[in-house]
N, C-alpha and C positions, 0 to 999 in steps of 0.2 A: 762319501767316506771310503777312500781307497783302502784304508787299513782294515775296515770291516769286510770288504770284499775279499781281500787277501786272506783274512782269517777264515772265512767260509771256504775258500779254496783249499786251505791247508787241512782243515778238519774233514774234508770230503774224501776220506780214505775208507777203503773197504772195512777195516777193523772198527772204525768209528761209526759207520753207517750200516753195519751188519743187521741190526734190528729194524732198520728202515727199508730194507730191500736192496742195499748196496749204494755205491756212490752215484751222485747225480751228474748228468752232463753239464759242462761249464755253461752252456747257453741257458740252462734252467737256473743256475745260481745267479748269473748276471741279470736275467730277467726278473727274478724275485727281488734282488737288490734294487733294481731300477724302480720297481713298483713300490717298494718301501720308501724310497727317497721321494717319490711323487705324492705320497700320502700327506694329508694336512697334519700339521703338528698337533700332538695331543697336549702339549704344554699350555698352561693357562696364560692368557694374554696379559 
């Protein structure tokens, strides 16, 4: 879901992440998105 990744990149601003210790490196955002997409679906079959 490219739109989700782009949204995460847009909200990765110092003002938005101040309480979390600042913005994340892009590699970390991409890695988290990849792991989320690899997770099995939680939707009932």
